[in-house]
N, CA and C atoms as an extended XYZ file, in Angstrom:
366
Properties=species:S:1:pos:R:3:atomname:S:1:resname:S:1:resid:I:1 pbc="F F F"
N        48.461       78.024      145.443 N   UNK     1
C        49.226       77.230      144.522 CA  UNK     1
C        49.738       78.092      143.369 C   UNK     1
N        48.882       78.948      142.844 N   UNK     2
C        49.277       79.820      141.741 CA  UNK     2
C        50.349       80.804      142.202 C   UNK     2
N        50.187       81.299      143.438 N   UNK     3
C        51.155       82.270      143.942 CA  UNK     3
C        52.527       81.637      144.142 C   UNK     3
N        52.567       80.392      144.491 N   UNK     4
C        53.839       79.696      144.668 CA  UNK     4
C        54.577       79.599      143.334 C   UNK     4
N        53.855       79.326      142.271 N   UNK     5
C        54.470       79.255      140.937 CA  UNK     5
C        55.047       80.592      140.508 C   UNK     5
N        54.260       81.661      140.707 N   UNK     6
C        54.757       82.998      140.352 CA  UNK     6
C        55.959       83.378      141.207 C   UNK     6
N        55.924       83.011      142.480 N   UNK     7
C        57.025       83.314      143.380 CA  UNK     7
C        58.303       82.628      142.906 C   UNK     7
N        58.220       81.379      142.503 N   UNK     8
C        59.387       80.643      142.013 CA  UNK     8
C        59.892       81.214      140.686 C   UNK     8
N        58.988       81.642      139.826 N   UNK     9
C        59.388       82.250      138.548 CA  UNK     9
C        60.135       83.549      138.800 C   UNK     9
N        59.636       84.369      139.719 N   UNK    10
C        60.287       85.650      140.023 CA  UNK    10
C        61.663       85.408      140.635 C   UNK    10
N        61.786       84.435      141.531 N   UNK    11
C        63.094       84.114      142.112 CA  UNK    11
C        64.051       83.651      141.016 C   UNK    11
N        63.587       82.851      140.088 N   UNK    12
C        64.430       82.393      138.976 CA  UNK    12
C        64.908       83.548      138.116 C   UNK    12
N        64.021       84.484      137.809 N   UNK    13
C        64.389       85.646      136.986 CA  UNK    13
C        65.416       86.498      137.712 C   UNK    13
N        65.222       86.713      139.020 N   UNK    14
C        66.175       87.507      139.804 CA  UNK    14
C        67.542       86.834      139.812 C   UNK    14
N        67.580       85.527      139.970 N   UNK    15
C        68.853       84.804      139.962 CA  UNK    15
C        69.550       84.898      138.604 C   UNK    15
N        68.799       84.814      137.534 N   UNK    16
C        69.381       84.943      136.192 CA  UNK    16
C        69.962       86.338      135.999 C   UNK    16
N        69.242       87.366      136.442 N   UNK    17
C        69.725       88.744      136.291 CA  UNK    17
C        70.986       88.957      137.117 C   UNK    17
N        71.010       88.452      138.357 N   UNK    18
C        72.204       88.588      139.193 CA  UNK    18
C        73.396       87.855      138.582 C   UNK    18
N        73.167       86.674      138.045 N   UNK    19
C        74.245       85.912      137.408 CA  UNK    19
C        74.792       86.655      136.197 C   UNK    19
N        73.908       87.196      135.390 N   UNK    20
C        74.343       87.949      134.212 CA  UNK    20
C        75.145       89.171      134.633 C   UNK    20
N        74.707       89.849      135.689 N   UNK    21
C        75.416       91.033      136.176 CA  UNK    21
C        76.816       90.658      136.652 C   UNK    21
N        76.938       89.537      137.378 N   UNK    22
C        78.243       89.097      137.866 CA  UNK    22
C        79.153       88.687      136.712 C   UNK    22
N        78.607       88.060      135.700 N   UNK    23
C        79.408       87.679      134.532 CA  UNK    23
C        79.928       88.915      133.817 C   UNK    23
N        79.077       89.924      133.663 N   UNK    24
C        79.493       91.163      133.001 CA  UNK    24
C        80.592       91.842      133.808 C   UNK    24
N        80.451       91.888      135.117 N   UNK    25
C        81.473       92.499      135.969 CA  UNK    25
C        82.796       91.739      135.875 C   UNK    25
N        82.727       90.409      135.861 N   UNK    26
C        83.944       89.607      135.759 CA  UNK    26
C        84.636       89.851      134.424 C   UNK    26
N        83.885       89.914      133.346 N   UNK    27
C        84.469       90.180      132.025 CA  UNK    27
C        85.079       91.575      131.973 C   UNK    27
N        84.413       92.529      132.596 N   UNK    28
C        84.912       93.905      132.614 CA  UNK    28
C        86.241       93.968      133.363 C   UNK    28
N        86.355       93.246      134.463 N   UNK    29
C        87.607       93.209      135.214 CA  UNK    29
C        88.707       92.522      134.422 C   UNK    29
N        88.361       91.501      133.651 N   UNK    30
C        89.349       90.829      132.807 CA  UNK    30
C        89.887       91.772      131.750 C   UNK    30
N        89.036       92.617      131.205 N   UNK    31
C        89.470       93.542      130.169 CA  UNK    31
C        90.282       94.694      130.735 C   UNK    31
N        90.090       95.019      132.012 N   UNK    32
C        90.835       96.120      132.615 CA  UNK    32
C        92.283       95.752      132.897 C   UNK    32
N        92.586       94.485      133.006 N   UNK    33
C        93.961       94.054      133.244 CA  UNK    33
C        94.387       93.156      132.097 C   UNK    33
N        95.670       93.258      131.770 N   UNK    34
C        96.214       92.402      130.721 CA  UNK    34
C        97.404       91.649      131.295 C   UNK    34
N        97.590       90.394      130.950 N   UNK    35
C        98.738       89.656      131.480 CA  UNK    35
C       100.024       90.146      130.831 C   UNK    35
N       101.091       90.256      131.629 N   UNK    36
C       102.375       90.670      131.070 CA  UNK    36
C       103.106       89.440      130.563 C   UNK    36
N       104.232       89.653      129.931 N   UNK    37
C       104.989       88.547      129.362 CA  UNK    37
C       105.613       87.676      130.447 C   UNK    37
N       105.760       88.194      131.663 N   UNK    38
C       106.415       87.461      132.739 CA  UNK    38
C       105.434       86.807      133.703 C   UNK    38
N       104.174       86.768      133.374 N   UNK    39
C       103.195       86.093      134.200 CA  UNK    39
C       102.485       86.996      135.187 C   UNK    39
N       102.966       88.193      135.414 N   UNK    40
C       102.311       89.118      136.326 CA  UNK    40
C       101.176       89.824      135.622 C   UNK    40
N       100.519       90.712      136.323 N   UNK    41
C        99.413       91.450      135.729 CA  UNK    41
C        99.740       92.929      135.780 C   UNK    41
N        99.603       93.560      134.673 N   UNK    42
C        99.806       95.002      134.589 CA  UNK    42
C        98.488       95.660      134.250 C   UNK    42
N        98.360       96.877      134.671 N   UNK    43
C        97.140       97.618      134.380 CA  UNK    43
C        97.109       97.999      132.908 C   UNK    43
N        95.931       98.063      132.358 N   UNK    44
C        95.747       98.462      130.968 CA  UNK    44
C        96.104       99.939      130.843 C   UNK    44
N        96.881      100.322      129.824 N   UNK    45
C        97.216      101.740      129.667 CA  UNK    45
C        95.958      102.567      129.438 C   UNK    45
N        95.981      103.775      129.980 N   UNK    46
C        94.785      104.612      129.879 CA  UNK    46
C        94.633      105.224      128.494 C   UNK    46
N        95.735      105.428      127.796 N   UNK    47
C        95.653      105.988      126.447 CA  UNK    47
C        96.061      104.931      125.441 C   UNK    47
N        95.506      105.016      124.290 N   UNK    48
C        95.850      104.074      123.233 CA  UNK    48
C        97.156      104.496      122.592 C   UNK    48
N        98.043      103.569      122.418 N   UNK    49
C        99.286      103.889      121.731 CA  UNK    49
C        99.136      103.485      120.275 C   UNK    49
N        99.704      104.277      119.420 N   UNK    50
C        99.633      103.985      117.994 CA  UNK    50
C       100.633      102.904      117.647 C   UNK    50
N       100.276      102.072      116.713 N   UNK    51
C       101.183      101.033      116.249 CA  UNK    51
C       102.240      101.700      115.382 C   UNK    51
N       103.513      101.454      115.665 N   UNK    52
C       104.548      102.118      114.869 CA  UNK    52
C       104.543      101.606      113.433 C   UNK    52
N       104.838      102.496      112.531 N   UNK    53
C       104.893      102.116      111.119 CA  UNK    53
C       106.179      101.337      110.860 C   UNK    53
N       106.063      100.338      110.024 N   UNK    54
C       107.234       99.567      109.645 CA  UNK    54
C       107.569       99.872      108.200 C   UNK    54
N       108.807       99.625      107.858 N   UNK    55
C       109.225       99.886      106.484 CA  UNK    55
C       108.827       98.751      105.554 C   UNK    55
N       108.530       97.594      106.121 N   UNK    56
C       108.114       96.476      105.282 CA  UNK    56
C       106.607       96.508      105.112 C   UNK    56
N       106.162       96.158      103.942 N   UNK    57
C       104.736       96.121      103.654 CA  UNK    57
C       104.198       94.759      104.079 C   UNK    57
N       103.313       94.755      105.057 N   UNK    58
C       102.778       93.499      105.570 CA  UNK    58
C       101.835       92.820      104.593 C   UNK    58
N       101.278       93.574      103.671 N   UNK    59
C       100.281       93.031      102.758 CA  UNK    59
C       100.871       92.623      101.414 C   UNK    59
N       102.168       92.787      101.242 N   UNK    60
C       102.797       92.428       99.979 CA  UNK    60
C       103.043       90.922       99.967 C   UNK    60
N       102.615       90.229       98.921 N   UNK    61
C       102.816       88.785       98.865 CA  UNK    61
C       104.298       88.429       98.815 C   UNK    61
N       104.625       87.248       99.336 N   UNK    62
C       106.016       86.801       99.310 CA  UNK    62
C       106.454       86.600       97.868 C   UNK    62
N       107.679       86.971       97.592 N   UNK    63
C       108.221       86.798       96.257 CA  UNK    63
C       107.770       87.850       95.263 C   UNK    63
N       107.099       88.890       95.729 N   UNK    64
C       106.612       89.934       94.833 CA  UNK    64
C       107.627       91.062       94.803 C   UNK    64
N       108.102       91.375       93.618 N   UNK    65
C       109.037       92.478       93.454 CA  UNK    65
C       108.493       93.357       92.340 C   UNK    65
N       108.046       94.536       92.690 N   UNK    66
C       107.381       95.420       91.739 CA  UNK    66
C       108.312       95.814       90.601 C   UNK    66
N       109.558       96.129       90.926 N   UNK    67
C       110.489       96.578       89.883 CA  UNK    67
C       110.741       95.493       88.846 C   UNK    67
N       110.977       94.270       89.302 N   UNK    68
C       111.236       93.198       88.340 CA  UNK    68
C       109.975       92.858       87.551 C   UNK    68
N       108.815       92.963       88.193 N   UNK    69
C       107.554       92.695       87.506 CA  UNK    69
C       107.322       93.715       86.398 C   UNK    69
N       107.557       94.985       86.704 N   UNK    70
C       107.385       96.041       85.700 CA  UNK    70
C       108.405       95.879       84.581 C   UNK    70
N       109.650       95.567       84.937 N   UNK    71
C       110.683       95.380       83.916 CA  UNK    71
C       110.339       94.202       83.008 C   UNK    71
N       109.842       93.118       83.598 N   UNK    72
C       109.477       91.940       82.812 CA  UNK    72
C       108.333       92.260       81.850 C   UNK    72
N       107.319       92.955       82.340 N   UNK    73
C       106.182       93.286       81.482 CA  UNK    73
C       106.575       94.276       80.396 C   UNK    73
N       107.442       95.227       80.716 N   UNK    74
C       107.847       96.181       79.684 CA  UNK    74
C       108.702       95.492       78.624 C   UNK    74
N       109.525       94.503       79.034 N   UNK    75
C       110.327       93.760       78.060 CA  UNK    75
C       109.417       92.963       77.132 C   UNK    75
N       108.403       92.336       77.686 N   UNK    76
C       107.439       91.591       76.867 CA  UNK    76
C       106.710       92.539       75.927 C   UNK    76
N       106.328       93.683       76.441 N   UNK    77
C       105.598       94.662       75.645 CA  UNK    77
C       106.449       95.152       74.474 C   UNK    77
N       107.756       95.353       74.703 N   UNK    78
C       108.643       95.816       73.633 CA  UNK    78
C       108.856       94.741       72.576 C   UNK    78
N       108.804       93.466       72.988 N   UNK    79
C       109.017       92.379       72.044 CA  UNK    79
C       107.827       92.174       71.103 C   UNK    79
N       106.680       92.632       71.482 N   UNK    80
C       105.489       92.445       70.657 CA  UNK    80
C       105.516       93.367       69.447 C   UNK    80
N       104.794       92.972       68.446 N   UNK    81
C       104.651       93.819       67.261 CA  UNK    81
C       103.799       95.025       67.607 C   UNK    81
N       103.800       95.993       66.730 N   UNK    82
C       103.032       97.211       66.949 CA  UNK    82
C       101.549       96.959       67.122 C   UNK    82
N       100.983       96.086       66.297 N   UNK    83
C        99.551       95.793       66.386 CA  UNK    83
C        99.220       95.070       67.687 C   UNK    83
N       100.118       94.174       68.092 N   UNK    84
C        99.891       93.454       69.340 CA  UNK    84
C        99.989       94.398       70.537 C   UNK    84
N       100.864       95.389       70.435 N   UNK    85
C       100.966       96.387       71.503 CA  UNK    85
C        99.663       97.173       71.619 C   UNK    85
N        99.040       97.450       70.477 N   UNK    86
C        97.763       98.166       70.504 CA  UNK    86
C        96.689       97.333       71.202 C   UNK    86
N        96.720       96.017       70.967 N   UNK    87
C        95.753       95.125       71.611 CA  UNK    87
C        95.906       95.202       73.131 C   UNK    87
N        97.151       95.106       73.601 N   UNK    88
C        97.385       95.160       75.044 CA  UNK    88
C        97.048       96.529       75.612 C   UNK    88
N        97.347       97.564       74.858 N   UNK    89
C        97.044       98.926       75.309 CA  UNK    89
C        95.536       99.110       75.491 C   UNK    89
N        94.768       98.667       74.496 N   UNK    90
C        93.314       98.803       74.578 CA  UNK    90
C        92.730       97.922       75.687 C   UNK    90
N        93.313       96.736       75.870 N   UNK    91
C        92.832       95.851       76.937 CA  UNK    91
C        93.092       96.469       78.311 C   UNK    91
N        94.241       97.108       78.469 N   UNK    92
C        94.549       97.782       79.737 CA  UNK    92
C        93.626       98.961       79.986 C   UNK    92
N        93.115       99.546       78.926 N   UNK    93
C        92.206      100.693       79.065 CA  UNK    93
C        90.767      100.257       79.327 C   UNK    93
N        90.528       98.947       79.353 N   UNK    94
C        89.204       98.457       79.703 CA  UNK    94
C        88.329       98.079       78.526 C   UNK    94
N        88.875       98.080       77.322 N   UNK    95
C        88.091       97.681       76.153 CA  UNK    95
C        87.809       96.181       76.219 C   UNK    95
N        86.655       95.772       75.744 N   UNK    96
C        86.334       94.345       75.681 CA  UNK    96
C        87.005       93.746       74.449 C   UNK    96
N        87.040       92.420       74.413 N   UNK    97
C        87.666       91.719       73.286 CA  UNK    97
C        86.949       92.072       71.989 C   UNK    97
N        85.636       92.156       72.022 N   UNK    98
C        84.851       92.488       70.829 CA  UNK    98
C        85.166       93.893       70.339 C   UNK    98
N        85.244       94.851       71.257 N   UNK    99
C        85.546       96.230       70.865 CA  UNK    99
C        86.952       96.355       70.288 C   UNK    99
N        87.913       95.627       70.886 N   UNK   100
C        89.287       95.664       70.366 CA  UNK   100
C        89.322       95.084       68.961 C   UNK   100
N        88.620       93.972       68.742 N   UNK   101
C        88.597       93.339       67.419 CA  UNK   101
C        87.994       94.276       66.383 C   UNK   101
N        86.915       94.972       66.725 N   UNK   102
C        86.308       95.918       65.783 CA  UNK   102
C        87.229       97.103       65.530 C   UNK   102
N        87.862       97.603       66.584 N   UNK   103
C        88.733       98.781       66.471 CA  UNK   103
C        89.940       98.507       65.566 C   UNK   103
N        90.510       97.305       65.683 N   UNK   104
C        91.724       96.984       64.926 CA  UNK   104
C        91.449       96.141       63.682 C   UNK   104
N        90.179       95.884       63.382 N   UNK   105
C        89.791       95.070       62.221 CA  UNK   105
C        90.481       93.708       62.232 C   UNK   105
N        90.420       93.041       63.378 N   UNK   106
C        91.008       91.709       63.528 CA  UNK   106
C        89.940       90.782       64.092 C   UNK   106
N        90.214       89.508       64.044 N   UNK   107
C        89.271       88.524       64.566 CA  UNK   107
C        89.259       88.483       66.091 C   UNK   107
N        88.111       88.135       66.612 N   UNK   108
C        87.956       88.060       68.066 CA  UNK   108
C        88.865       86.970       68.654 C   UNK   108
N        88.977       85.848       67.968 N   UNK   109
C        89.845       84.756       68.425 CA  UNK   109
C        91.306       85.163       68.454 C   UNK   109
N        91.708       85.960       67.464 N   UNK   110
C        93.093       86.430       67.409 CA  UNK   110
C        93.400       87.338       68.604 C   UNK   110
N        92.458       88.205       68.933 N   UNK   111
C        92.632       89.106       70.079 CA  UNK   111
C        92.711       88.295       71.371 C   UNK   111
N        91.820       87.295       71.506 N   UNK   112
C        91.839       86.448       72.699 CA  UNK   112
C        93.155       85.691       72.815 C   UNK   112
N        93.701       85.232       71.685 N   UNK   113
C        94.971       84.519       71.687 CA  UNK   113
C        96.105       85.427       72.152 C   UNK   113
N        96.149       86.639       71.628 N   UNK   114
C        97.202       87.588       72.017 CA  UNK   114
C        97.121       87.877       73.513 C   UNK   114
N        95.913       88.113       74.009 N   UNK   115
C        95.747       88.419       75.433 CA  UNK   115
C        96.105       87.226       76.312 C   UNK   115
N        95.727       86.020       75.877 N   UNK   116
C        96.046       84.841       76.689 CA  UNK   116
C        97.548       84.568       76.702 C   UNK   116
N        98.217       84.775       75.562 N   UNK   117
C        99.670       84.592       75.523 CA  UNK   117
C       100.367       85.619       76.405 C   UNK   117
N        99.878       86.825       76.383 N   UNK   118
C       100.474       87.866       77.216 CA  UNK   118
C       100.284       87.535       78.702 C   UNK   118
N        99.122       87.041       79.064 N   UNK   119
C        98.864       86.704       80.473 CA  UNK   119
C        99.715       85.526       80.923 C   UNK   119
N        99.990       84.577       80.003 N   UNK   120
C       100.842       83.440       80.347 CA  UNK   120
C       102.265       83.890       80.625 C   UNK   120
N       102.775       84.796       79.794 N   UNK   121
C       104.154       85.248       79.938 CA  UNK   121
C       104.338       86.132       81.158 C   UNK   121
N       103.292       86.833       81.552 N   UNK   122
C       103.437       87.719       82.709 CA  UNK   122
C       102.902       87.027       83.912 C   UNK   122
């Protein structure tokens, strides 16, 4: 009785292994051929072809124009007073609002206001 149970377990394991092997072979054959655009099957190329470079940037968001963005920001920057330009300059350099306020002897709220107005316009 015990031997019959072990015999059935071994047969089950062998069947699972054979099934897995057949599935792997079938998947491997699927990967070796690729369907063509006309419904036929063509062999997979042996060498990898490089994707040709395009002149358009695929990662650039729609409606993004670097030149107009830079021109707009420079126009805003020129319209600001000298002290306000210093605030934006220091903020672009990575200074915190507190450090900018101490550096220019101005209030922290005033610096935050200038930065928020600049971010709204740009």
